[in-house]
N, C-alpha and C positions, 0 to 999 in steps of 0.2 A: 446524701439525699435524705430529706425529711420523711417521716412516716406518712404524712399526708400526701406527699409527692409519690411515694411508692404505692399507696392505695390507689391513687388516680391512674398510675401506670398500669396496675393490675386490672382495674375495672375497664380501662380503655382497650386493653388487649383481649379481655373476655368479650367485650362488645364486638371486637373485630373478628374473633373466632366464631362467635354466634352467627354473624353475617356470612362468613365463609361456609359454615356448616349448613346453612339454609339455602345457599346459592345453587347447590346441585352440581357445582363445577369440580368438586374434588373427587378424585378416583385413586384406587390402588394404595400404594404406600403413603402418598401424600394425605389421603383421607384418614389412614390409620394414625399417622403422626399428629395431624391436627386434632383428631378425636381424643387422643391421649392427653394432649396439652389442655384441651377444653375440660376433660374430666378431672384433671389435676387442679385446675383453677376454680372450678364450680363451687366446691365447698368453701374455698377461701373467699370468693366473692360473696357468698351468702352471709358469712360472718361480717364482712366489710359493710354490706348493705344494712344489716341489723344495727351495727355500730353507728353508721352515718344517719340512719333514721332516728335513733335515740338522741343523737346530738342535735338534729334539726328540731325534734320535738321539744327538747330542753330550751332551745333558743326561742321557740314560739311561746313557750310557757313563761319564759323570763320576761318577754314583752307584756304578757297578760297580767303580770303582777302590778302594773300601773293602773289597771282598771279595778276600782273598788268593789264592783259587783262580782268580778271574776277572781279576785286575789286569793281568797281562801281555797277555792277549788284548785287554782293554778299552783298554789304553794304545795298543796298536798301531792299533786301529780308530779311536780318538779322534784320534790324530795325523793319520790320513789324512783324516778329516772336517774337522778344524780347518784343514788345509792347503787344503781345497776351499772352505771358507766364504767367504773374502774374494772369491773369484771369483763365487760365487753372489750375494753381497750386491751386488757391482758390477752383475751382470746384472739384479738387481731394480731398482736405481736407474735403469739405462738404460731398463728397461720402464716405469718411472714417469714418465719425461720426457714432458710433454704433447705429443702429436702436433699439428702445425699442421694445421688443417682443409683447407688446400690441398695438403698433401704428396701426397695420392692423385690429385690432378688431372692432366689433360693439361697441356702447356705451349705457350705461344706463344713462339717463338724469333725474335728480331729481331737481325740482324747489319748493322752499318753501317760502311763504310769511313771511316777518320779521316784523320789527316795522312799524307801520302805519296803522293798522287795515284793513278796507275794501280797502283803497287805495293801501296798500301793496299787497293785493290779486289781485286787478286789474293790478298792475304792474307785478305780477307773470304771469298773463295771457298774458300781452304784451311780456314778455320774451319768453313764450312758442310759441307765434305766430312768433317771431323773429327767433326762432330756426326751426320752420316749414319752414319758407322761406329759411333759410340757407341750410336746408336739400334738399329742392327742387332745389336750385341753384347748389348744388353739386351732384345731381342725387341719393340722399339717400332716404330711406323710413323710416317714423316715425310711431310708433305704441304705443298708450297709454296703460299703464299697470294698473294704478290706479289713482284716482284723488279725491279731496274733494273741492267742490265749495262753495262760499258764495252766498247770495241772489242776488248779482249784477252781477253774471257771472264771477267773479274773481276766482282764485284758491288759496285756503289755502295751498294746495300741489298738485303737479301733477308729476307722474313718468311715463316715456316712454322709449322705446327702439328705437335707431336709427341704421338702418342697411344699409350697402353699403361698398364701397371701402375706406379703411384707415380712417374710421370715427373718431376713438379715436385720431389719430395723429393731427386732427384739433380741435376736440371738447374738448380735455383735457385742453386747455387754458381758458375755460369758468368757471372752478371751482372757487368759491369765492363769496364774497359779492358784489351785484350789487345795486346801489343807484339811485333813481329817484328824480328830483326836478321839480315840476309842480304844477299847480293849480288843485286840485282834483275835479272829477266830483261830489263828495259828499260835496264839500265846497262852500257855497253860498257867502262868503265874498270876494272871489277872491284872497285869500292869497296863496303864494307859500308854499307848504309843502315838506318835505323830507321824503320819505319812502324807504324801502329796501326789498330785497328778496335774498335768498341764493340759489346758484346753485352748484350742485355737479355732476360731470361727472365721471362715473366708466367704466372701460373697461369691456366688457361682458366677464364673466369668462367661461372657458371650464371646463368640468368635471375633467380633469386631473390636473387642476390648484390647486384645493383644495380637500382635502379628507373629505367628509361629510358622517358620518355614520347615517344610517336610525334611529337607536335607539337614536340619539342625537337630533331628530327633534320632535317638537310638531306641529301638523297640526290642525287648527281650520277652520271651514266653517261658513259663515254668508251671509246675504242678501246684494247685492250690493246697495249702497246708491247714490242718485242723489242730485241735489241742494235742500237745505232746508230740507235734511233728508228724501226725499221721495224715495220710493222703485222703482228701475229700473225694477225689476222683483220679482216674488213671490217665487223663489227657492233659496236655500242656495248655490249659485254657486260661491260666492267670497271665496277666500282662503287666510288664513294668516298662515305663517310658521315661527316658532321660532327655532333658533339654540340654544339649551339649554346651551352648554358650554360657548358660547360667549355672549349670550343675543341678538344676531343680529336677527332682525325681518324683514320680507318682506311679502307683500301681493299683490294680483291682483284681480280686480273686474270687469274689462272691458270686458273680454271674456264672451261668452254666456254659455260655458260649464265649469264645475268644473275642468275637466281634463286639459283644456287649461289654466285656471287660475293657476292651480297647477304648470304647466310647467313654466309659466311666473314668478310666485313667486319664484320658485327654481332658475331660472336664475338670478333674482335680488339678492337673498340671496347669491348665489356663488360669485357674483360680489362685494357685500359689504364685504364679508369675504376676498376676494382677495385684495380689496382696502386697508383694514386694514393692511394686510401683506406688500403691496407696500408702505404705508405711513411709516411703521416702517423702511423699507429698505432705503427710501428716507431720513428719519431723520438721519440715520447713515452716509449718504454721503453728507448731506446738506452743511457741511463746505467746501466741495471741489468745490461747485458751487457759482459763484459770483452772479448770477441772477436766482431766482427761478420762472421764468415766467410760467413754466409748472408744478409747484410743487403740484397744486391741494389743496392748503391750504384754506379751507373754511372760516377760521376766517379773512382772508385778504380781505380788500375792494379793489376790482380790477377795478371797472369802475363806472362812474357817467353819467347819461343820463339827461341832462339839457334841458327841453322843452322851457322855455322862450327865451333861447339863441340858441336853435336848434343845440346844440353840444353834442358830446359824448367824454369823456376823459377816456383813459385807464391809470390808475395811475402807473402801473408797469413799463411802458416805456415812460410815459409822452407824449403820443400821443393824440392829440385832432383833431377830425374831425367835421366840420360844416356840417354834413350830417345825422342828427338824423333820418329823415324819411327813408333814404336809409338803415341805419343800422337796424332800427326796422323792416324793410321789409325783412331783411335777406341778401340781396345782398351786402349791404355796409359792412357787418360784415367780408366779405372776406378780405378787406383791412386791418382791424385790425388784423385779424388772421395771414396774411402774414407777417405783421410787427413783431408780437410776435415770429413767427417761425424764422425770420431773426435774431432777438435779441437773442433768445435761442441758435441758431447755433453759433452766434458770441461768446457767452459765452463758449460754448463747444469747439470751435476752439482754445480758449486760452490755452487749454490743450496741443496743439501741440507746443506752443511757449516755 
């Protein structure tokens, strides 16, 4: 389908939705569904109308060039519009890129220490603090679901839920291997070590996304654990849920009630099962994408944090920032994310060529 045909299809559907919204005949779930589709199309249609208006004005001005009295003025206005048209056309193409249905979702963030022992656990804690700062900058809320600490205050593993507007659309680029190069706090000789941590970002699944039967679940309860294996409380409030057919396991120990922890664990379990299904679908279409910056491949080393040189390098797009402090505070991570989104969009725009 040509771009012009797609634009017409979208504007026709927007007009149809506008009519439905003003009819007063929609109720309940149908109204909610139509309202969401309308809200999704509205900004796209605004871009389309601006582009079509500029093209129509350019055509009118082109005709005016044949009028000697109007030629000079028409030429000046035509030059201005033609200079603007490529930018508008690019905006239209960006608007036409299909949105992933999970982009608007909350995200389950999982950080695990990799090679490097205690230093890797400390780096995992640094990454968690980076994402806390990133969440704050974006107006999101972060809630810990479960964690396992070492004696130095690092995390062997920490799992949390990040809630807010379009969380997964930005956080999905963080999945993969993260590497740190620095002199560890545990190293007395002052030698630079390389340690690693793995980050996984899953879209928070809804109940309709995956069909989980109660009889396929095994639910175990246990006491929440703190640093050094000490008990946080004396009740078996922590919950571990195993999905027997797939072997997927999820647990939550941070909530004070067993009921709350069961809800959190089920949310993580659904998200992990959904992620497995998404990875299978992504693998099937991987050959069609030139750059998998948002593929979520955890085996891929995506970024290096070099403390001696104060720099951060994202290996997927070859971007290096000499702003390590700002990135680890969370605020500087926005610059990397925007560059990744731009590169991902460029790859997807190639489908229009």
